[in-house]
C-alpha positions in Angstrom: 59.7 -77.2 -14.3 59.2 -80.9 -14.4 58.2 -82.7 -11.2 61.1 -84.8 -10.0 60.8 -88.5 -9.9 62.3 -88.4 -6.4 64.5 -86.3 -4.2 68.0 -85.4 -5.4 70.6 -88.0 -4.3 72.1 -85.5 -1.7 68.6 -85.1 -0.1 67.4 -88.7 -0.3 66.5 -89.7 3.2 68.0 -86.6 4.8 66.3 -85.3 7.9 64.2 -82.1 7.5 66.9 -79.9 9.1 69.4 -81.2 6.6 67.0 -80.3 3.7 66.7 -76.8 5.1 70.5 -76.6 5.2 70.6 -77.5 1.5 67.8 -75.1 0.6 69.1 -72.0 2.5 72.0 -71.3 0.2 69.9 -71.8 -2.9 67.4 -69.2 -1.7 70.2 -66.8 -0.9 71.6 -67.3 -4.4 68.2 -66.8 -5.9 67.6 -63.6 -3.9 70.9 -62.2 -5.0 70.3 -63.1 -8.6 66.8 -61.4 -8.5 68.4 -58.3 -6.9 70.9 -58.2 -9.8 68.1 -58.9 -12.4 69.7 -62.2 -13.3 66.4 -63.9 -13.7 67.7 -67.0 -15.4 70.2 -67.6 -12.6 67.4 -67.1 -10.1 65.2 -69.5 -11.8 67.9 -72.2 -11.8 68.6 -71.8 -8.1 64.9 -71.8 -7.3 64.2 -74.9 -9.4 67.0 -76.7 -7.5 65.4 -75.6 -4.2 61.9 -76.6 -5.3 63.2 -80.0 -6.4 64.2 -80.7 -2.8 61.6 -82.3 -0.4 59.3 -79.8 1.2 61.2 -77.6 3.6 61.2 -74.3 5.5 62.1 -72.5 2.2 59.7 -74.1 -0.2 56.9 -71.5 0.1 59.3 -68.6 -0.5 61.0 -70.4 -3.4 57.6 -71.0 -5.1 56.7 -67.3 -4.7 60.1 -66.1 -5.9 60.2 -68.3 -9.0 57.0 -66.5 -10.2 58.8 -63.2 -9.9 61.9 -64.6 -11.6 59.8 -65.9 -14.5 58.0 -62.5 -14.7 61.3 -60.6 -14.7 62.5 -62.8 -17.5 59.5 -62.0 -19.6 58.1 -65.5 -19.3 54.6 -64.4 -18.4 52.8 -67.6 -19.0 55.3 -69.5 -16.9 55.1 -66.8 -14.2 51.3 -67.1 -14.1 51.6 -70.9 -13.8 54.0 -70.5 -10.9 51.8 -68.0 -9.1 48.8 -70.2 -9.6 50.7 -73.1 -8.1 51.7 -70.9 -5.2 48.1 -70.0 -4.5 47.1 -73.7 -4.8 49.8 -74.8 -2.4 49.5 -71.9 0.0 45.9 -70.7 -0.1 46.2 -69.0 3.2 48.5 -66.5 1.6 46.2 -65.6 -1.3 45.3 -62.3 0.2 48.9 -61.2 0.6 49.8 -62.3 -3.0 46.7 -60.6 -4.4 47.5 -57.5 -2.4 50.7 -56.8 -4.4 50.6 -53.8 -6.6 52.3 -54.0 -10.0 54.9 -51.5 -8.7 55.9 -54.0 -6.0 56.9 -56.8 -8.4 60.5 -57.3 -9.4 59.7 -57.0 -13.1 58.3 -53.5 -12.4 61.7 -52.5 -10.9 63.4 -53.1 -14.2 62.5 -55.5 -16.9 65.0 -57.5 -18.9 66.2 -61.0 -19.7 69.5 -61.1 -17.7 71.1 -64.2 -16.3 
């Protein structure tokens, strides 16, 4: 994922609540894709969400993109996403580290769907 040069046109100058309104369906799309093991689709939706200005869904999106990358077998990218998550949200490091391998989406069924 490349850092955007600015917010997407639809989000430029939008109030925070409006950004959340844009992010919410993207997260729902991503969760659904992850549940269906469509990791590429999940990654696309999560990248769109993460390219929005910071919002109520940014933290979850950053976490989920790590799982999407892992599920797709993109382990180096997954690691980078999780490391970025820990850098951005250090207070949640204990929760992230507390996950067992069985709790990750990739452990539930590996594959490169989507």
